[in-house]
C-alpha positions in Angstrom: -30.9 -3.1 56.8 -29.5 0.0 54.7 -25.9 -0.3 56.4 -23.8 -2.3 53.6 -22.0 -3.7 55.9 -24.6 -5.2 57.8 -25.8 -6.6 54.3 -22.1 -8.2 53.9 -22.6 -9.8 57.2 -25.9 -11.2 56.8 -24.8 -12.6 53.4 -21.5 -13.8 54.9 -23.5 -15.8 58.0 -25.6 -17.4 55.3 -22.9 -18.5 52.9 -21.2 -20.0 56.0 -24.3 -22.4 57.0 -25.3 -23.2 53.7 -23.7 -26.2 53.0 -24.8 -28.2 56.0 -28.4 -26.5 55.8 -28.8 -27.8 52.2 -27.1 -31.2 52.1 -30.5 -33.1 52.7 -32.0 -30.8 49.7 -29.2 -31.8 47.4 -29.3 -35.2 48.0 -33.2 -35.3 47.6 -33.7 -34.3 43.6 -37.2 -34.6 43.5 -40.0 -32.4 45.3 -43.5 -31.8 45.1 -45.4 -28.3 44.1 -48.7 -27.6 45.4 -50.6 -24.5 43.8 -54.2 -24.5 45.8 -55.9 -21.7 46.2 -59.4 -19.9 45.5 -58.8 -19.2 41.7 -59.0 -23.7 42.0 -62.6 -23.3 41.9 -62.7 -21.1 38.7 -60.3 -23.7 36.9 -59.2 -20.7 34.6 -55.3 -21.1 36.3 -54.2 -19.2 39.5 -53.9 -15.6 37.2 -57.5 -15.6 36.6 -58.3 -12.5 38.7 -55.3 -10.7 36.9 -56.2 -12.2 33.4 -60.0 -11.7 33.7 -59.7 -8.5 35.7 -62.3 -10.0 38.5 -63.1 -7.0 40.6 -61.8 -7.7 44.4 -65.4 -7.9 46.1 -66.4 -10.4 43.4 -63.7 -12.9 44.1 -63.7 -12.2 47.5 -67.0 -14.3 47.4 -64.8 -17.4 46.3 -63.8 -17.7 49.8 -67.2 -18.3 51.0 -67.7 -21.2 48.5 -64.5 -23.0 49.0 -65.1 -26.4 51.1 -62.2 -28.5 50.3 -63.1 -32.1 51.8 -61.0 -33.3 54.6 -57.6 -35.8 54.3 -56.8 -33.7 51.4 -53.6 -33.5 52.0 -52.3 -37.0 53.3 -53.4 -38.0 50.0 -51.0 -35.2 48.3 -48.2 -36.4 50.6 -49.0 -40.5 50.1 -48.8 -39.7 46.4 -45.6 -37.7 47.0 -43.8 -40.2 48.8 -45.0 -42.6 46.4 -43.2 -41.1 43.3 -40.2 -40.9 45.0 -40.4 -37.4 46.0 -38.7 -36.0 49.3 -39.8 -32.8 50.1 -43.4 -30.5 49.0 -43.4 -26.9 48.6 -47.2 -25.5 49.7 -48.5 -21.8 48.4 -50.1 -20.8 51.7 -50.6 -17.6 49.7 -50.9 -16.8 45.9 -51.0 -13.7 44.1 -54.7 -13.7 45.3 -54.0 -13.1 48.6 -55.9 -15.5 50.1 -54.4 -17.2 53.4 -54.5 -20.9 54.1 -53.8 -20.5 57.5 -55.2 -19.2 60.5 -54.1 -15.8 60.5 -54.4 -12.7 63.3 -53.3 -10.4 60.5 -56.5 -11.3 57.9 -60.0 -12.4 58.3 -59.8 -13.4 54.4 -58.0 -17.0 55.5 -58.9 -20.4 55.5 -60.3 -20.8 59.0 -62.4 -17.5 58.7 -64.0 -18.3 55.3 -65.5 -21.2 53.7 -62.9 -24.2 54.5 -63.1 -23.3 58.3 -59.7 -24.9 58.8 -56.3 -24.4 59.1 -55.3 -25.9 55.3 -51.5 -25.1 56.0 -51.4 -27.3 59.3 -53.0 -30.6 57.4 -50.6 -29.8 55.4 -47.7 -29.6 57.7 -48.9 -32.9 59.7 -49.5 -34.8 56.2 -46.2 -34.1 55.2 -44.4 -35.0 58.4 -46.6 -38.1 58.7 -45.0 -39.5 55.6 -41.2 -38.5 55.9 -41.6 -35.2 54.0 -39.5 -31.8 54.2 -41.8 -29.3 54.5 -41.7 -26.2 52.3 -44.1 -23.0 52.1 -44.7 -21.0 49.0 -45.4 -17.3 49.6 -46.1 -14.6 47.0 -45.2 -11.0 47.6 -47.0 -9.9 45.2 -51.0 -9.5 46.7 -53.6 -8.4 44.6 -56.2 -8.2 47.7 -54.6 -5.8 50.0 -54.9 -2.5 49.4 -51.5 -1.7 49.6 -50.6 -4.5 47.4 -50.0 -1.7 44.5 -49.9 1.3 46.1 -47.1 0.3 47.7 -44.9 1.5 44.7 -46.1 5.0 44.9 -46.9 5.6 48.3 -44.1 5.4 51.3 -46.6 4.9 53.4 -48.5 2.4 51.9 -44.8 0.4 51.4 -44.7 0.7 55.0 -48.0 -0.9 55.7 -47.4 -3.5 53.3 -43.6 -4.8 54.0 -44.9 -4.5 57.8 -48.0 -6.8 57.0 -45.4 -9.3 54.6 -43.3 -9.3 57.6 -45.9 -10.1 59.9 -47.5 -12.6 57.9 -44.2 -14.8 57.0 -43.3 -14.6 61.0 -46.6 -16.6 61.3 -45.6 -19.0 58.9 -42.4 -19.2 60.7 -43.8 -19.8 64.1 -46.5 -21.7 64.4 -46.1 -25.2 63.0 -42.5 -26.3 64.2 -39.5 -26.6 62.2 -40.4 -25.7 58.4 -37.3 -26.5 55.9 -38.3 -24.3 52.9 -39.2 -21.1 52.0 -40.1 -20.4 48.8 -40.8 -16.6 47.7 -42.6 -15.6 44.4 -42.9 -12.7 42.4 -41.6 -9.7 44.2 -44.1 -7.0 42.3 -44.2 -3.9 42.4 -41.7 -2.9 44.7 -38.0 -3.2 42.5 -35.3 -3.7 45.1 -34.4 -5.7 48.2 -34.3 -2.1 49.9 -38.1 -1.8 49.2 -38.9 -5.0 50.1 -37.1 -4.7 53.2 -35.9 -8.3 52.4 -32.5 -8.3 54.5 -34.7 -7.6 57.9 -37.4 -10.2 56.5 -35.2 -12.9 55.8 -32.8 -12.3 58.9 -36.0 -12.3 60.5 -36.7 -15.9 59.2 -33.3 -17.4 59.7 -33.8 -16.3 63.6 -36.9 -18.2 63.9 -35.7 -21.1 61.5 -32.2 -21.3 61.6 -32.1 -24.4 59.3 -34.6 -23.2 56.7 -33.5 -23.1 52.9 -34.6 -19.6 51.2 -34.6 -19.2 47.3 -33.7 -16.1 45.5 -37.3 -14.4 44.7 -37.0 -11.7 47.4 -34.5 -10.1 45.3 -31.5 -11.3 47.1 -29.5 -14.5 45.6 -29.7 -16.4 49.2 -30.0 -20.8 49.2 -31.1 -21.4 45.0 -32.0 -20.4 42.2 -35.3 -21.4 41.0 -35.5 -21.4 36.8 -39.0 -21.5 36.0 -40.6 -24.0 33.3 -36.6 -24.8 31.6 -34.0 -27.0 32.9 -31.2 -24.4 32.7 -28.3 -25.6 35.5 -26.4 -22.7 37.8 -23.1 -22.1 37.4 -20.4 -21.8 39.7 -21.6 -24.5 42.1 -24.8 -23.0 42.9 -27.9 -24.7 43.9 -30.3 -24.7 41.7 -34.2 -26.2 41.1 -36.1 -26.3 38.3 -39.8 -25.5 39.1 -42.1 -27.4 36.3 -45.8 -27.5 35.6 -47.3 -30.8 34.8 -49.9 -29.7 32.1 -48.6 -26.1 31.4 -51.1 -24.1 34.1 -49.7 -24.4 37.8 -53.5 -24.1 39.4 -56.1 -26.2 38.2 -57.5 -26.4 35.2 -58.9 -29.0 32.9 -56.8 -30.2 29.5 -57.1 -33.0 27.4 -54.7 -36.2 28.2 -51.8 -34.9 25.5 -50.9 -31.9 27.5 -49.9 -33.8 30.7 -46.3 -34.6 30.5 -45.6 -38.4 29.8 -44.0 -40.7 32.5 -40.6 -40.7 30.1 -41.1 -37.0 30.0 -40.7 -36.9 33.7 -38.1 -39.1 34.1 -36.3 -37.1 31.3 -36.3 -34.0 33.5 -35.0 -36.2 36.5 -32.2 -37.1 34.3 -31.6 -33.5 33.1 -31.7 -31.9 36.7 -29.4 -34.8 38.2 -27.0 -34.4 35.3 -26.9 -30.2 36.1 -26.7 -31.1 39.9 -29.9 -29.5 40.5 -33.6 -30.4 41.6 -37.0 -30.9 40.2 -40.1 -29.5 41.9 -43.3 -30.7 40.1 -46.6 -29.2 40.3 -49.7 -30.7 40.6 -52.5 -28.4 40.9 -55.0 -29.7 43.0 -59.1 -29.3 42.1 -61.2 -27.4 44.1 -61.6 -30.6 47.1 -58.4 -31.3 47.1 -58.2 -34.1 44.9 -55.1 -35.0 42.7 -56.4 -34.8 38.7 -56.2 -38.3 37.7 -53.0 -37.8 35.0 -50.9 -36.6 38.0 -51.9 -39.3 39.9 -51.2 -42.0 37.2 -47.7 -40.9 36.5 -46.9 -40.0 39.7 -47.2 -43.3 40.8 -45.7 -45.3 37.5 -42.4 -42.7 38.3 -42.6 -44.4 41.6 -42.9 -47.8 40.2 -39.4 -46.8 38.1 -37.8 -45.1 41.1 -38.3 -48.5 43.3 -35.9 -49.8 40.7 -33.4 -47.0 39.9 -33.9 -44.5 42.3 -30.4 -44.8 43.8 -29.1 -43.3 40.7 -30.4 -39.5 41.1 -30.4 -39.7 45.0 -27.4 -38.4 47.4 -24.7 -37.1 45.7 -24.4 -36.4 41.9 -21.4 -35.1 39.9 -22.4 -32.8 36.7 -21.9 -34.5 33.3 -19.9 -32.8 31.0 -17.9 -33.6 27.9 -20.5 -35.7 26.8 -21.7 -35.8 23.4 -25.5 -36.3 22.2 -26.3 -39.7 21.7 -29.4 -41.0 19.5 -30.3 -43.9 22.5 -30.2 -41.8 25.5 -28.0 -39.7 27.6 -26.5 -39.7 31.4 -26.0 -38.9 34.6 -22.6 -39.1 36.5 -21.5 -40.1 40.4 -17.5 -39.9 40.2 -16.2 -42.0 37.8 -19.1 -43.8 37.5 -21.4 -42.7 34.7 -25.2 -44.2 34.0 -26.3 -44.4 30.4 -30.5 -43.5 30.3 -31.1 -45.8 27.5 -34.5 -44.3 26.2 -34.3 -45.9 22.5 -33.3 -49.9 23.2 -30.4 -51.5 20.7 -31.1 -54.6 21.5 -28.5 -57.2 21.8 -25.4 -54.9 21.9 -25.0 -51.3 22.9 -22.2 -49.3 20.7 -21.0 -46.0 21.4 -17.8 -43.9 19.9 -15.6 -41.5 20.4 -15.2 -42.3 24.3 -12.1 -41.3 26.1 -11.8 -43.3 28.7 -11.0 -47.1 30.4 -14.4 -48.7 31.4 -13.6 -51.0 34.2 -17.1 -52.7 34.7 -21.0 -52.5 33.2 -24.2 -53.2 34.9 -27.5 -53.7 33.3 -29.1 -51.7 36.8 -32.6 -53.4 36.2 -31.4 -57.3 37.4 -27.8 -56.1 38.6 -26.2 -58.7 35.9 -22.8 -57.5 34.9 -22.3 -57.6 31.3 -19.7 -58.1 29.2 -18.0 -55.5 26.6 -15.1 -54.6 24.2 -13.2 -51.6 24.1 -11.1 -49.9 21.3 -9.5 -47.1 20.5 -13.1 -45.2 19.3 -15.5 -48.0 19.8 -17.5 -49.1 23.1 -19.7 -52.2 22.6 -21.2 -53.2 25.3 -22.9 -56.8 25.0 -25.4 -59.2 26.7 -28.5 -57.3 26.8 -31.7 -58.3 26.4 -33.6 -58.4 23.4 -35.9 -56.2 24.6 -35.8 -53.5 27.3 -36.0 -54.7 30.4 -37.9 -51.5 31.8 -41.9 -52.0 31.4 -42.5 -49.3 33.2 -41.4 -46.4 30.8 -39.0 -47.8 28.5 -36.1 -46.5 30.0 -33.4 -48.7 31.2 -30.2 -47.7 33.3 -26.9 -49.0 32.4 -24.3 -48.4 34.9 -20.5 -48.2 33.8 -17.4 -47.9 36.0 -14.5 -45.8 34.7 -10.8 -46.1 35.6 -11.2 -42.2 35.0 -14.1 -39.7 34.5 -14.4 -40.3 30.4 -14.6 -37.5 27.6 -16.5 -38.4 24.5 -15.5 -36.9 21.4 -17.2 -37.4 17.8 -16.9 -35.6 14.5 -18.8 -35.8 11.1 -16.4 -38.4 10.0 -16.6 -42.0 11.0 -12.5 -42.7 11.2 -11.2 -42.1 15.1 -10.8 -38.8 16.0 -7.2 -37.2 17.2 -6.5 -35.6 19.9 -5.4 -32.5 17.9 -9.0 -31.9 16.6 -10.5 -32.2 20.5 -12.1 -29.0 22.0 -11.0 -28.2 25.7 -11.8 -28.3 28.6 -9.5 -31.0 28.3 -6.2 -33.2 29.3 -3.4 -30.0 29.8 -0.7 -32.1 28.4 -1.9 -31.6 24.6 -4.4 -28.3 24.4 -5.5 -25.1 26.1 -7.7 -24.2 28.4 -11.3 -22.4 26.7 -11.2 -19.2 26.7 -13.0 -18.8 30.2 -13.7 -15.0 30.1 -14.7 -12.2 27.2 -15.1 -8.7 27.0 -18.4 -8.4 25.0 -19.8 -5.3 23.5 -23.3 -4.3 23.0 -25.1 -5.1 20.4 -24.1 -3.4 16.8 -25.6 -2.2 13.8 -25.2 -4.8 11.1 -26.5 -5.1 7.5 -25.8 -8.4 5.6 -23.5 -10.3 8.1 -20.3 -10.3 9.8 -18.4 -10.3 6.4 -17.2 -6.6 6.5 -16.8 -6.2 10.1 -13.6 -4.6 11.1 -11.6 -5.2 14.3 -11.8 -3.0 17.4 -10.3 -2.1 20.4 -11.2 -2.4 24.3 -10.2 1.3 24.3 -13.2 1.4 22.2 -16.5 2.8 23.5 -18.4 -0.2 22.6 -20.3 -0.5 26.1 -17.9 -3.8 26.9 -19.0 -6.0 30.2 -17.4 -9.2 31.3 -19.1 -12.3 30.4 -17.9 -15.9 32.1 -18.3 -18.6 30.0 -19.7 -21.8 31.1 -17.2 -23.7 33.6 -17.8 -27.2 32.3 -18.0 -26.4 28.3 -16.4 -23.0 28.1 -19.9 -22.4 25.8 -21.0 -18.4 26.2 -24.8 -18.1 25.6 -24.7 -14.2 24.4 -28.5 -14.0 24.1 -28.7 -15.2 27.9 -27.9 -11.4 28.2 -29.1 -10.1 24.9 -32.1 -12.2 24.3 -34.2 -10.2 21.9 -30.7 -7.8 19.8 -30.3 -8.2 16.2 -27.2 -7.2 15.0 -23.8 -8.0 16.0 -21.5 -8.3 19.2 -17.9 -8.3 19.6 -16.1 -11.1 21.7 -12.5 -9.8 23.0 -10.3 -11.5 24.8 -6.5 -12.1 25.5 -4.1 -15.0 25.6 -0.3 -15.9 26.6 2.0 -17.9 24.8 5.3 -19.2 26.1 7.2 -19.8 23.0 6.4 -18.9 19.7 4.8 -21.7 17.5 1.3 -22.5 15.8 -1.8 -23.5 17.4 -4.8 -25.0 15.7 -8.0 -22.7 16.9 -11.4 -24.2 17.2 -14.2 -22.5 17.0 -17.5 -23.4 18.0 -20.3 -20.9 16.9 -24.2 -20.8 16.5 -24.5 -17.7 14.5 -22.1 -16.0 11.6 -18.5 -15.3 13.3 -15.2 -13.7 12.1 -11.8 -14.4 14.3 -9.2 -11.8 13.9 -6.0 -12.3 15.9 -4.2 -8.7 16.8 -6.1 -6.9 14.6 -5.8 -9.2 11.7 -8.9 -11.5 10.2 -7.9 -15.1 10.1 -11.3 -16.6 10.1 -15.0 -16.0 8.2 -17.7 -17.6 8.4 -20.7 -15.4 7.4 -23.6 -18.3 7.7 -25.6 -17.9 11.1 -26.8 -21.2 12.6 -23.9 -22.9 12.7 -23.9 -25.8 15.0 -21.8 -24.4 18.2 -19.4 -27.5 17.9 -15.3 -26.7 18.2 -14.8 -29.3 15.6 -16.4 -27.8 12.7 -14.2 -24.8 12.5 -10.0 -25.0 13.0 -7.6 -22.6 11.9 -4.1 -22.6 12.1 -2.7 -19.5 14.0 1.1 -18.4 14.5 1.7 -16.6 17.6 5.1 -15.2 18.8 5.8 -15.3 22.4 4.1 -12.9 24.4 0.3 -11.5 24.6 -2.3 -11.7 21.7 -5.6 -10.3 21.3 -8.4 -12.3 20.5 -11.3 -10.7 18.8 -14.4 -12.5 17.6 -17.3 -10.7 15.4 -20.9 -12.4 16.3 -23.9 -12.0 14.3 -26.9 -12.3 16.7 -29.0 -12.3 13.1 -32.5 -11.7 14.9 -31.9 -14.0 17.8 -31.3 -16.8 15.6 -27.1 -16.8 16.6 -26.6 -18.3 19.9 -23.3 -18.0 21.3 -19.6 -19.2 21.2 -16.8 -21.3 22.2 -12.9 -20.8 21.4 -9.9 -22.8 22.1 -6.6 -23.8 21.1 -5.0 -27.0 20.6 -1.2 -27.9 19.5 -0.3 -29.8 16.1 0.6 -33.2 16.9 4.1 -32.6 15.5 4.9 -29.8 17.6 4.2 -31.8 21.0 7.3 -31.8 23.4 7.6 -35.2 25.5 5.0 -37.7 26.5 4.3 -35.2 29.4 4.6 -31.8 27.6 3.0 -29.4 25.4 4.3 -27.5 22.7 6.4 -26.1 24.1 5.4 -24.5 27.7 1.7 -23.9 26.5 -0.7 -20.9 26.3 -2.7 -19.2 29.3 -5.9 -17.2 29.3 -4.0 -13.8 29.7 
């Protein structure tokens, strides 16, 4: 698909159907990833052919010796069901190039080699038997195929290899009934969707499987992002799924028990993805015969027992958690005005929380459904009537449901007295403060000796390689190292604000590196030290602004990748607010 208009039509069609196609996925929250192939026999992870430079002819011998036991896929599906998982994704072809199905395109497959049967068919049948959605992983990279590497430098090889890829994917999408997820991986060695012919490939997939969900690893964004081995919520409402190993390895590899994720850690990952409106795809890495490692079985069964009591907290529609502070006893998920406190350090008979802004209507202990009495003052909420010991015997993680009259926010600072609204950070009630600066022009890294103290003001017209970076849509934080992860030196952040009438504002600066603030070219604040916690209440600078548009500039010290990012917003001093429903004088906007 070389025509840009055709690409746009394809993407528009995908976007138009996405909400309906992905409704079940958004409500599922939890899936099982299964990495299983010839590499399982070697037991040194799935990259062993590459890492140990095993010759192709020598590696092929493992195809004849692989003899999985019957019924392995049913064990996976039964365990997934027990654990509270709603879907599965199997590596139908990993980087080694071995096909787990009966393919007409290559004899290097499970039917013609050692297993002697269609392992993909067994997997699909098992998933459906246990009511689980079916996902196929497919590695674009292929170490076995003769054109798998040559395709990057030889056009004829590229055409052969992309045709081979297309025909394999066609088999997967044609031979097993309705498939719910296509999970591509590693588009090496071709460097663009045009080289892979990804638009044509995926258009074919969607003709064959109109309801399918496709991930982002064919070099087209498609339906969802796939952060690997880290939990990072996508922005702008985009769907995302954190894929995680259970023990640091995707393919089977023996390891000490302490390397396996604990039940508590798995539950915390579920909480994190739920708080960010994402999903968790947790890998099991079966043994060569298909058995699930004992450590995974024990932990997933325990997760399932916990989910029997608390699963309703994560399944279905969830909302993103925002404007809540860290807390030593646990953390939050949310559905509308109802917040769920996952208490992982039990406090005893009372739970006290500071800085909650929002009226609590009701609190319940989900373990037994009891309603909990509480008192709420301006800066302190105390929930009483809790049992002395944590009621959760599975993982010592109990959930307290709290229904508020509106979505609450929380604000704490370093002192113990109540925090006045004037020192709160955006995004906040527009009756008293400005929004955070939501979009910056950010320079390329600049050389820096020492710290930012001697940094001088610059203008947008200066040739500094400016790029536009949007802040996090909820917190307003810009993670500059997502853009310059290994850089050392200094970057400039530049933005404009507009003030309807002259007056004084309070600039709230949260940063995690040395920072110097300029307003209209004049330095108004400088902290040369790095690793300042990124908290807007730590730095409050009065700034007098005349009616009109003003230029805000921050010099930011990356400090060998230790400086992280920045947040900036303005609020109105209490004495300058006008009336019960207005701000001083008509407010500030981001120009």
